[in-house]
C-alpha positions as CSV (number, residue, x, y, z in Angstrom):
1,M,42.5,73.7,125.6
2,H,44.0,71.5,128.3
3,D,47.7,71.0,128.3
4,Q,48.3,67.7,126.5
5,A,51.4,67.1,128.6
6,E,49.1,66.4,131.6
7,T,48.1,63.0,130.2
8,A,49.2,60.8,127.3
9,T,45.6,59.8,126.6
10,G,42.4,61.9,127.0
11,R,38.9,60.5,127.3
12,V,35.7,60.2,125.4
13,I,32.3,61.0,126.9
14,L,29.1,60.1,125.2
15,V,26.5,62.6,126.3
16,G,22.8,62.1,125.6
17,G,21.4,65.6,124.9
18,G,17.7,64.8,125.3
19,P,14.9,65.4,122.8
20,G,16.2,68.7,121.4
21,A,15.5,71.6,123.8
22,D,18.6,73.0,125.4
23,D,17.2,72.8,128.9
24,L,16.3,69.1,128.7
25,I,19.9,67.9,128.9
26,T,20.8,66.4,132.3
27,V,22.9,68.3,134.8
28,R,25.7,65.8,134.4
29,G,25.5,66.0,130.7
30,L,25.8,69.8,130.8
31,D,28.7,69.6,133.2
32,R,30.6,67.2,130.9
33,L,29.9,69.3,127.9
34,M,31.2,72.5,129.5
35,A,34.5,70.6,130.4
36,A,35.1,69.4,126.8
37,D,38.1,70.2,124.6
38,V,36.4,68.8,121.6
39,V,32.7,68.4,120.9
40,I,31.4,66.2,118.0
41,T,27.7,67.0,117.6
42,D,24.9,66.2,115.2
43,R,21.6,67.8,114.1
44,L,19.4,66.2,116.8
45,A,21.6,67.4,119.7
46,P,20.8,70.6,121.7
47,V,23.1,72.7,119.5
48,G,22.1,75.9,121.2
49,L,24.3,74.9,124.1
50,L,27.4,75.1,121.9
51,A,27.4,78.9,122.3
52,R,28.3,78.4,126.0
53,L,31.5,76.6,125.3
54,R,35.0,78.1,125.8
55,A,36.4,79.9,122.7
56,D,39.1,77.3,122.3
57,V,36.9,74.3,122.1
58,E,37.0,72.5,118.8
59,I,33.4,71.9,117.5
60,I,32.9,69.3,114.8
61,D,29.5,69.1,113.1
62,A,28.9,65.5,112.2
63,A,25.4,66.0,111.1
64,R,24.2,63.0,109.2
65,L,21.4,64.4,107.1
66,P,19.0,61.8,105.4
67,G,20.7,60.8,102.2
68,Q,23.5,63.2,102.6
69,P,25.9,62.0,105.4
70,T,28.4,64.6,106.3
71,L,30.6,62.2,108.1
72,T,30.4,58.4,108.0
73,Y,30.1,56.5,111.3
74,D,33.7,55.3,110.9
75,Q,34.9,58.8,110.4
76,I,33.2,60.0,113.5
77,T,34.7,57.2,115.5
78,D,38.2,57.9,114.1
79,L,37.9,61.5,115.1
80,M,36.9,60.7,118.6
81,I,39.8,58.3,119.0
82,D,42.3,60.6,117.3
83,R,41.5,63.6,119.5
84,A,41.4,61.5,122.7
85,L,44.8,59.9,121.9
86,A,46.1,63.5,121.6
87,G,45.2,64.0,125.3
88,R,41.9,65.8,124.8
89,T,38.5,65.4,126.5
90,V,36.1,64.6,123.7
91,V,32.3,64.9,124.1
92,R,30.2,63.1,121.6
93,L,26.9,65.1,121.9
94,K,23.9,63.1,120.7
95,G,20.2,63.7,120.6
96,G,18.2,61.5,123.0
97,D,20.1,58.7,124.8
98,P,23.4,57.3,123.5
99,F,22.1,53.7,123.8
100,V,18.7,54.1,122.3
101,F,18.8,53.7,118.5
102,A,22.3,55.1,118.4
103,H,25.8,53.8,118.0
104,G,26.7,54.3,121.6
105,A,27.6,50.6,122.3
106,Q,29.8,50.4,119.2
107,E,31.6,53.7,120.2
108,V,32.3,52.4,123.7
109,A,33.7,49.2,122.2
110,S,35.9,51.2,119.7
111,C,37.3,53.4,122.5
112,A,38.0,50.5,124.8
113,A,39.8,48.7,121.9
114,A,42.0,51.8,121.5
115,G,42.7,52.0,125.2
116,I,40.7,55.2,125.7
117,P,38.7,55.7,128.9
118,V,35.0,56.3,128.0
119,E,32.0,57.5,130.0
120,V,28.3,57.3,129.1
121,V,25.9,60.0,130.3
122,P,22.3,58.9,129.8
123,G,19.9,61.3,128.1
124,V,16.1,61.8,128.0
125,T,14.9,59.8,125.0
126,S,12.3,61.2,122.7
127,A,10.5,57.9,123.1
128,T,9.2,59.0,126.5
129,A,9.8,62.8,126.2
130,A,7.7,63.4,123.1
131,P,4.5,61.7,124.3
132,A,4.8,63.5,127.7
133,L,5.3,66.9,126.1
134,A,2.3,66.2,123.9
135,G,0.0,65.0,126.7
136,V,0.0,61.5,125.5
137,P,0.2,59.0,128.4
138,L,2.3,55.9,127.7
139,T,0.8,54.0,130.7
140,S,-2.2,54.6,132.9
141,T,-4.0,52.8,135.7
142,E,-7.1,52.4,133.5
143,G,-5.3,51.6,130.3
144,A,-2.0,50.3,129.1
145,A,0.2,48.7,131.7
146,G,3.3,49.2,129.5
147,F,4.8,50.5,126.3
148,T,7.0,49.1,123.6
149,V,9.6,51.2,121.7
150,V,10.6,50.1,118.2
151,S,12.4,51.5,115.2
152,G,10.3,52.0,112.1
153,H,13.0,52.8,109.6
154,L,12.4,49.6,107.6
155,H,9.3,48.6,105.7
156,P,7.5,45.8,107.6
157,D,8.0,43.5,104.6
158,D,11.7,44.3,104.3
159,P,13.8,41.1,104.7
160,G,16.0,43.0,107.1
161,C,13.2,43.9,109.4
162,R,13.5,41.8,112.6
163,L,10.3,43.1,114.2
164,D,7.3,40.8,114.6
165,W,4.6,43.3,113.9
166,S,1.9,40.7,114.5
167,A,3.1,40.2,118.0
168,L,3.4,43.9,118.5
169,A,-0.2,44.3,117.5
170,R,-1.3,41.7,120.1
171,S,1.0,43.1,122.8
172,G,-1.6,45.0,124.7
173,T,0.9,47.8,125.3
174,N,1.1,51.2,123.8
175,L,3.5,51.3,120.8
176,V,6.1,54.0,120.3
177,V,7.6,54.1,116.9
178,L,10.8,56.1,116.3
179,M,12.3,56.9,112.8
180,G,9.0,55.7,111.2
181,M,7.8,58.6,109.1
182,R,8.9,57.3,105.8
183,Q,7.3,53.9,106.4
184,L,4.3,55.3,108.3
185,P,1.5,54.2,105.9
186,A,3.0,50.7,105.6
187,I,3.4,50.4,109.4
188,I,-0.2,51.5,110.1
189,A,-1.6,49.2,107.4
190,R,0.3,46.3,108.9
191,L,-0.9,47.0,112.5
192,I,-4.5,47.2,111.3
193,S,-4.2,44.0,109.2
194,D,-2.7,42.3,112.3
195,G,-5.6,43.2,114.5
196,V,-5.3,46.7,115.9
197,P,-8.7,48.4,115.4
198,A,-8.7,51.1,112.8
199,G,-10.3,53.3,115.4
200,A,-7.4,53.0,117.9
201,A,-6.0,56.2,119.2
202,A,-2.8,57.3,117.5
203,S,-0.6,60.4,117.7
204,C,2.4,61.8,115.9
205,I,4.6,64.3,117.7
206,A,7.1,66.3,115.5
207,S,10.0,68.4,116.8
208,A,9.2,67.5,120.4
209,S,10.4,70.0,123.0
210,L,11.2,72.7,120.4
211,T,9.2,75.8,119.7
212,E,8.0,74.3,116.4
213,Q,6.5,71.2,118.2
214,R,3.4,70.0,116.5
215,V,1.0,67.2,117.4
216,V,-1.6,65.3,115.3
217,S,-3.9,62.9,117.1
218,T,-6.6,60.9,115.4
219,R,-7.9,57.4,114.5
220,L,-5.1,55.0,113.6
221,S,-6.4,54.5,110.1
222,D,-6.5,58.3,109.5
223,L,-3.0,59.0,110.9
224,P,-0.9,58.8,107.7
225,A,-3.3,61.2,105.8
226,A,-3.5,63.6,108.8
227,V,0.3,63.7,109.2
228,E,0.7,64.4,105.5
229,A,-2.0,67.1,105.5
230,A,-0.3,68.8,108.5
231,G,3.1,68.6,106.9
232,L,4.7,66.9,109.8
233,A,8.3,65.6,109.2
234,N,11.2,64.2,111.1
235,P,12.2,64.2,113.8
236,A,8.9,62.7,114.9
237,T,7.6,60.1,117.3
238,V,4.5,58.0,116.7
239,V,2.3,56.5,119.5
240,V,-0.3,53.9,118.9
241,G,-2.7,52.6,121.5
242,T,-3.1,48.9,121.2
243,A,-4.3,48.1,124.7
244,P,-8.0,47.3,124.7
245,A,-8.9,49.8,127.4
246,V,-7.4,52.7,125.5
247,V,-8.4,51.9,122.0
248,G,-10.3,54.8,120.6
249,A,-10.3,56.8,123.8
250,S,-6.9,57.6,125.4
251,F,-5.0,60.2,123.3
252,A,-7.8,62.2,121.7
253,D,-11.4,62.0,120.5
254,S,-10.6,59.4,117.9
255,N,-13.6,60.4,115.8
256,V,-12.2,63.9,115.1
257,P,-8.7,64.5,113.9
258,V,-7.0,67.0,116.1
259,E,-3.9,69.1,115.3
260,Q,-2.3,71.0,118.1
261,V,0.4,73.7,117.5
262,R,2.1,74.6,120.8
263,T,4.8,77.0,121.8
264,L,6.9,75.5,124.6
265,R,9.5,78.2,125.2
């Protein structure tokens, strides 16, 4: 541990750990992690890297399991600020990127309000990593000219859902849905009802970048049943082809459900 007499206030570093595999963290992220006095991590971070830390580093597991939060968001923020005010270098190790469906912006604001220097180290988000690792192109010269990333944690009819699913169905871009496994049947039904062909190409990538990565590719209408039959679960990324040139052709032979089990290590 660094001598606390060196500085009255430490610092906080938000590190995006990437999609899960230890070797997909950035060079800068690994450098900051190795210099930490305190590491606050969660279940989607590359936790295998923790074995490389100095013996005196304080490791706090803030895993927020679905339905069973170990630490609340406020508790995590309080821990970061407390340790930094004690003069320590605190790394908040997250999965993906700190500013993509995470509390990075709020954590930066909380640290700034407490007078604590804070740094953000971008990470590789699963929104782009998962499709790439599964061989699912998000853009192509012949097909989609863009892609849209959304959170699917709310049912499309939930009053709190701010997404315009009808507009997304008409966007002409490939659609990447994160945190959408629980609402997958409702999301797919809404997209089809809003005009995406039932035969559009669709894929679900579970545990992207890890040895247990699994991919199911099929017709859009068949995706929920195929995902359930394959036993896919979070963390998972769903990709739907809504661009006319890729409907039914881009990700897989859409007439035949395909399950791929790959070892990536």
